[in-house]
Structures are given as structure tokens and as C-alpha cells.
C-alpha positions in Angstrom: 95.0 83.0 109.2 98.2 83.0 106.9 99.9 80.6 105.8 103.1 80.1 103.2 104.1 76.7 101.0 107.0 76.3 99.2 106.8 75.7 95.9 106.6 71.7 94.1 109.1 72.7 92.2 111.8 72.7 94.8 111.4 70.6 97.5 113.0 67.8 96.2 116.2 70.0 96.1 115.4 71.6 99.2 115.9 68.5 100.6 118.8 66.4 99.4 120.4 69.8 100.1 119.9 69.2 103.9 120.4 65.7 103.7 123.6 67.0 102.2 124.9 68.3 104.9 124.8 67.2 108.2 127.2 69.2 109.3 125.4 72.5 109.3 122.2 71.2 110.6 121.1 73.1 113.8 118.3 71.9 116.3 114.8 73.8 116.6 113.8 75.8 119.8 114.1 73.3 123.1 112.8 75.8 125.2 116.8 76.8 126.3 116.7 81.1 127.4 119.1 82.5 125.0 119.2 85.9 123.7 117.9 86.8 119.5 118.2 90.0 118.0 117.5 90.3 114.3 118.8 92.4 111.6 116.8 95.1 110.6 115.1 95.0 107.6 115.7 97.7 104.8 114.7 101.4 105.3 112.0 101.0 102.1 110.7 97.7 103.1 110.2 99.2 106.7 108.0 102.7 105.2 106.6 100.7 102.7 104.9 98.5 105.6 104.5 101.5 107.9 101.9 103.3 105.1 99.5 100.1 103.3 99.2 98.2 106.7 97.2 101.1 108.9 95.5 101.9 106.0 94.0 97.6 105.0 90.5 97.4 106.0 90.9 94.6 107.8 93.0 96.4 109.8 90.8 98.8 109.9 87.8 96.8 111.1 90.2 95.0 113.6 90.6 98.6 115.2 86.8 99.5 114.7 86.6 96.5 116.6 88.7 97.1 118.7 87.2 100.8 119.9 83.8 98.9 120.1 85.4 97.0 123.1 87.0 100.1 124.6 83.4 101.5 124.7 81.5 98.4 125.8 83.5 98.7 128.6 83.6 102.2 129.2 79.7 101.4 129.2 80.0 98.1 131.8 81.8 100.3 134.5 78.9 103.2 134.8 75.9 101.6 138.1 73.5 98.9 136.8 70.3 101.0 137.8 69.3 104.4 138.2 66.8 106.1 140.1 63.0 107.1 139.1 61.1 109.6 140.0 57.0 109.6 140.9 54.7 111.7 141.0 51.4 111.0 142.1 48.1 113.0 142.6 44.7 112.7 143.6 41.3 114.9 143.6 38.5 113.1 145.7 36.7 113.3 148.8 40.4 113.3 149.9 43.2 115.7 148.1 46.1 113.4 148.1 49.7 114.4 147.1 52.7 112.1 146.7 56.9 112.3 145.4 58.8 108.8 145.7 61.9 108.4 144.8 62.7 104.7 144.5 66.8 103.6 143.7 67.4 99.0 143.2 70.6 98.6 145.5 73.5 96.8 143.7 73.7 94.3 146.1 76.7 92.7 145.3 78.6 94.7 143.5 77.6 93.1 140.0 78.7 96.3 138.6 83.0 95.0 138.7 82.0 91.6 137.7 80.3 93.2 134.3 83.8 95.4 134.4 85.7 92.2 134.7 83.9 90.3 131.2 83.9 93.7 129.8 88.3 94.4 130.4 89.1 90.7 129.9 86.9 90.8 126.1 88.5 94.5 125.7 92.1 92.8 125.5 90.9 89.6 123.9 90.2 91.6 121.2 93.3 93.6 121.2 95.4 90.9 120.6 92.8 90.0 117.5 93.9 93.0 116.4 97.7 92.0 117.0 97.0 89.3 115.0 94.7 90.5 112.0 97.9 93.4 111.5 100.5 91.2 111.7 98.8 88.5 109.5 98.1 91.5 107.0 101.6 92.3 107.0 102.8 89.1 106.4 100.2 88.7 103.0 102.0 92.0 101.8 105.1 90.2 102.2 105.0 86.6 100.8 103.0 89.4 97.9 105.6 90.6 97.2 107.5 87.6 97.1 105.6 86.2 94.4 105.8 89.4 92.3 109.1 89.9 92.4 109.9 86.5 91.8 107.5 86.9 88.9 108.8 89.9 87.4 111.9 87.8 87.3 110.7 84.8 85.8 109.1 86.8 83.0 112.3 87.8 82.2 114.0 85.0 81.9 110.8 83.3 80.0 112.2 85.7 77.8 115.3 85.2 77.1 114.5 81.8 76.8 111.9 82.8 73.7 114.5 84.7 72.2 117.0 81.5 72.9 114.8 79.7 71.3 113.7 82.2 68.6 117.3 82.6 67.1 118.0 78.7 67.0 114.9 78.1 65.6 115.8 81.1 62.7 119.4 79.3 62.7 118.3 75.8 62.0 115.7 77.2 59.5 118.5 78.5 57.5 120.5 75.7 57.9 117.8 73.3 56.7 117.4 75.6 53.8 120.7 75.1 53.2 120.6 70.9 53.5 123.2 71.3 56.5 120.3 69.5 59.4 117.6 67.3 58.4 113.7 68.3 58.8 113.2 66.2 62.8 115.9 68.5 64.0 114.6 71.7 62.0 110.6 70.1 63.3 112.3 70.0 67.2 113.5 73.1 66.9 110.1 75.1 65.8 108.5 73.3 68.6 111.0 74.0 71.3 110.4 77.7 70.2 106.4 77.5 70.1 106.6 75.8 74.0 108.6 78.3 75.3 106.0 81.1 74.2 103.5 78.9 75.7 106.0 79.0 79.6 106.4 83.0 78.8 102.6 83.3 78.6 101.9 80.8 82.0 104.3 83.0 83.9 102.9 86.5 83.1 99.5 85.2 83.9 101.1 84.5 87.1 103.0 87.5 87.2 99.6 89.4 86.4 97.9 87.2 89.3 101.2 88.1 91.7 100.4 92.3 90.8 97.0 91.6 92.1 97.6 89.5 95.4 99.8 92.9 95.8 97.3 95.3 94.9 94.7 93.9 97.1 96.3 95.2 100.5 97.0 98.6 98.7 94.8 101.4 99.3 94.7 103.5 95.8 96.1 107.0 97.5 98.8 105.3 98.2 101.2 105.4 95.2 104.5 104.4 96.8 107.2 102.2 94.5 107.2 98.1 95.5 110.4 97.7 97.4 113.1 95.3 96.6 112.8 92.1 98.7 116.9 91.3 99.8 118.4 87.3 99.6 120.6 87.9 102.8 118.8 86.4 105.6 120.1 86.0 109.1 120.2 82.1 110.7 118.1 81.2 113.4 119.5 80.7 116.2 119.0 77.1 118.0 118.8 78.5 121.8 115.0 80.5 121.6 113.1 80.8 124.6 110.0 78.7 122.9 107.7 79.1 125.7 108.8 82.7 125.6 107.5 82.9 122.4 104.4 81.0 122.9 103.1 83.0 125.4 103.5 86.8 123.3 101.5 85.3 121.1 98.5 87.1 119.9 96.8 84.4 118.9 97.5 82.5 122.6 97.4 85.7 124.5 94.0 86.1 122.6 92.3 82.5 123.6 93.8 83.3 127.0 91.9 86.1 127.1 88.9 84.3 126.5 89.8 82.6 129.5 90.1 85.1 131.6 86.5 86.4 130.4 85.0 82.9 130.9 87.0 83.0 134.3 84.9 86.2 134.8 81.4 85.5 133.5 81.4 82.6 136.2 81.9 84.9 139.2 79.2 87.9 137.5 76.9 84.8 137.0 76.7 83.3 140.4 76.4 87.2 141.8 73.5 87.8 139.6 71.6 84.3 141.4 71.6 87.2 144.5 68.5 89.6 143.7 68.5 93.6 143.7 66.2 94.8 146.2 64.8 98.0 145.4 64.3 101.1 147.9 61.8 103.9 147.8 61.1 106.8 149.9 57.3 108.4 149.1 56.8 112.5 150.8 53.4 113.8 150.7 50.5 115.2 152.0 46.6 113.7 152.8 44.1 116.1 153.0 46.6 119.1 154.1 48.5 116.0 156.6 52.4 115.4 156.1 53.0 111.9 154.8 56.5 110.1 155.0 56.7 106.8 153.6 59.8 104.1 153.0 59.6 101.1 151.2 61.5 97.6 150.2 61.0 95.6 147.6 62.9 91.7 147.9 62.6 90.2 144.3 61.7 86.3 145.0 63.8 83.7 142.7 61.0 81.1 143.0 60.5 80.0 139.4 63.5 80.9 138.1 66.8 80.8 140.4 69.1 81.4 137.8 71.6 78.1 137.9 71.9 76.7 134.6 73.1 80.1 134.3 75.9 79.6 136.2 76.4 75.6 134.9 76.8 77.1 131.1 79.1 79.5 132.4 81.1 76.5 133.9 80.9 74.8 130.5 81.9 77.5 128.5 85.8 78.6 130.6 86.2 74.7 130.5 85.4 74.6 126.5 87.9 77.9 126.9 90.4 76.6 128.4 90.9 73.5 125.9 90.7 76.4 122.8 93.4 77.3 124.5 95.6 73.9 125.0 94.6 73.6 121.1 96.2 76.9 120.2 99.2 76.6 122.1 100.2 73.2 120.7 99.0 74.4 116.8 101.5 76.7 117.6 104.4 75.0 118.8 104.3 72.9 116.0 103.9 75.8 113.6 106.7 77.5 114.9 108.8 73.9 114.9 108.2 73.3 111.3 108.4 77.1 110.3 112.6 77.1 112.3 113.2 73.7 110.3 111.6 75.1 106.8 113.2 78.0 107.0 117.2 76.5 107.7 116.2 73.9 104.9 115.9 77.1 102.4 118.8 78.9 103.6 120.8 76.3 103.1 119.5 75.0 99.7 120.1 78.8 99.1 123.8 79.4 100.0 124.6 76.4 98.5 122.8 77.9 95.2 124.7 81.4 95.4 128.1 79.7 95.8 128.3 77.8 92.7 124.7 78.2 90.5 125.1 81.7 88.8 128.5 82.0 87.6 128.1 77.9 86.5 124.8 78.9 84.8 126.2 81.7 83.0 129.5 79.6 81.8 127.5 76.8 80.5 125.2 78.8 78.7 127.7 80.0 76.4 129.7 77.1 76.4 126.7 75.4 75.1 126.5 77.8 72.7 129.8 77.6 71.5 129.9 73.5 71.1 126.4 73.5 69.0 127.6 76.4 66.5 130.9 74.6 66.2 129.3 71.1 65.7 129.9 69.3 68.1 126.7 69.2 69.8 123.5 68.1 68.3 120.6 69.9 68.2 118.6 67.8 70.0 121.8 68.2 72.5 121.8 71.5 72.7 118.5 71.4 73.6 118.2 69.3 75.9 121.3 71.2 78.1 120.6 74.2 77.5 116.6 74.2 78.9 118.0 72.5 81.6 120.5 75.3 82.8 117.7 77.7 82.0 115.1 75.3 84.3 118.1 75.5 86.5 118.0 79.5 87.4 114.2 79.4 86.8 114.0 77.1 90.2 116.5 79.0 91.9 114.2 82.0 91.9 111.5 79.7 93.3 113.9 78.8 95.8 115.0 82.0 96.6 110.7 82.6 96.9 110.4 79.0 99.4 113.3 81.4 101.3 111.5 84.3 101.4 108.4 82.4 102.4 109.3 80.2 104.9 111.5 84.1 106.9 108.3 85.0 106.8 106.7 82.5 107.9 109.1 82.1 111.1 108.6 85.4 111.8 105.0 85.2 112.3 104.6 81.9 113.8 107.6 83.4 117.0 106.2 86.8 116.9 109.3 88.3 115.5 107.2 90.1 112.4 107.1 93.3 114.2 110.6 93.4 115.6 112.2 92.8 111.8 109.9 95.6 110.0 110.6 97.8 113.2 106.9 99.0 113.6 105.8 98.2 116.8 103.6 101.0 117.0 101.4 101.6 114.6 99.1 104.9 114.4 95.8 104.6 114.4 93.3 106.5 111.8 92.3 109.3 114.4 96.4 109.8 114.8 96.3 108.6 118.3 99.2 106.0 118.9 98.6 102.9 119.9 
């Protein structure tokens, strides 16, 4: 199951932002009914998802499972028993020839009970298919978020390396001229080495992020990866919580399995009634015509099939408890996703308002102060590192915002609506 996690480096900032802005706090979904229209995603992202997700092996496997259940349903709707034909001839002191036709009778309509079970199973697998499709979509979106963040963090790490390299070179010239102490020169060299190590770590994370996306993309798709946008909407507080939960595919799958278990009870009860066999025989004995009718009735003496019904009841109770568990988890997930997204969005809005311009101004100001001698090398390094770290934290915060948004989309069942991909195309070209 898909889960997103906020980067640890930004959790404190998110909490402080949410506590510092109580006037902006929204309430979680409370069950009140209200309309909500999500703004559409970017056309490039929509087209990318349309190409990638239906071709994913997990989605295709889920589609095959659904097709198999459709075949099982068709098989269950067919009659249970076929007729049998018999022919017998004897040439002894009497010549006998017989033709017989026998048919077992579905006395209590087990056929419709089997069809009901198969139909409920197919609906459950259809919900599983939708869940798998949305989970792959969420994995793809979170992978794109991680990749885009890693690309920009790599650029920031490269900027840090160049800055520290220039600082180390200038400090070396000052040290050779006798204007800087060896302690400051050694510090500059160590900070430059540390910047290189941080760059290597970020590039390793970039490789991992790229792999997360490529794992989901078939090799025959060469579409450029789309860029995610940071401008995401606020969530209203008056969502119809119960309606959202009822429409979730995992909840529907669990409920359909309750329906299937209930249908199995009806089937097991009908299977206690053993079906008779009716036969008709026509023939002759030494030229004399013979017509016979026979009836065979099974006797449930050794096995009355009581325990099959008891087991079906127990499975029905199990399915009911599973639904309760799934609904509780889905409700908690939706409420938590709402809160996480609200916190991340408020923090990101605060950063956008003051962060980027302040960071650039701070970097330029620090360089001027150090070159003029108003800052020591240690002070310059501390302040510069803090400025770059704040920009790196902002990138992680934006990733946290994306992941929180994707988590809410999945938890609320709105991911297809946001991407405008409510229907996909099967591999054989037939629409869902």
C-alpha cells in the first residue's frame, strides 16, 4: 500500500509554522456535505500518466485478474450438469438393446447462487484493480517529486561546492600572503571537502530517485518526464467524509467480499439439498419394445454438509470485521493526510513569501562583508552554510508538500479526478 513520509529535516519547520499561524488552521473533514472541485493538473503530467500507468506490469496483472474473474462469472452462470447418454447391447440367449438418457436436476437453483458468488468476487477484484492503478499512479507521482527535488538539490550542492572551492582558493592566497591564520585556511579546506561529500550523497540520492521512476516506466515509452508544479490548492473543511470513504476502492473491495461471503452462505445452504437424477431408457428385448424411467436420489446419511454452512458463516463474520478495520484505517488516513497537507502548504506559503529573495540577498551580503574584512572566515562559513541549508530544506519542504498532496489524493480517492484519467484503456484497446 502506498504511503508517503515527510522528510525528517523539515518536520520541525512544519510544526512551528502550523503553531505560529493559528488563524489559518482548518478543520479536518467532519462529515458535512459540500461540493469540491479540484483544479486540473498540468496537461504534460496528465498525458504522461495516461501513457505510463496502463502499461505498468502491476496494473496489467490486476487487469488480467479482473478478466479472469469475468471468465469465472461467465462459467458460474452456465448450467451445473450436462446430460449423459448411454447405449447397451447384449447378445446371449436373449438379444437386448438399450438407449438411455440421464439428467441431473438442479433442484434448488444452485446455478444462480454460484453466479451471485462469482459476481461479487468480480466486483471485489474490480475494486482491487482500481486500487492497484491508483497506487501505481501515486508511486509514479512520488517518484517524480523525488527526482525533481533531487535534481534541484544536486544543483544546489554543486553551487555549494563551487562557492567553497572559491573560498578555499582565496583563503589559500591570503594564507600564503600572511593575511590569514593557518586555522582558517585548514577550516576552508575541510569545509570544501565536506561540500564535496554532501554533493556525492545528493547525487547518490538522485540516482535512487531516477531508479524509482524508471522502475515504473516501460522501456518503449520515451516521453520526457513532466515537471511538477508547487502551486497546489487549499482543501475545504466541509468534505463529505463518509461519502469519500464509501467510494474508496479498498473499502469497496472489502464490502464486495462481504457480499461474496454472504452469497457463499446461500450457496452452501443450497448445496445441502442433494440433486436427483432422472433417466429415460428405451430399447427392446427379443423384439419386444421396452421403455423405462428411473429416478436416483442421493441420501445425505454420512455427510449432511452442516459444517460447510458453519464455515461460511464464520467467513462472513470475518469479512464484516475486515470491512470495519479497512474503514477505520481509511478514515484515520484521510484525516491525517488532510492535516499533513495543511501543515506543509502553510509552511511552503511562508517560505515563498520571504524565503527565496532573503536567501539570495543574504548570500550576496555575506560575500561582500567577508571580502571587506567585516566577517571572519568562520563567521562567513557558518552564515553561508546556514543560508544554503535553508534553501535545501525548502526543496525538501516542497517535496513534503507534494507527497502530502499525493497522499491526500489517494486517501480521498480524488487522484483520478485531479489527473482527469477516470478511465483507462485496456491492453486490448477496449475501454473500462
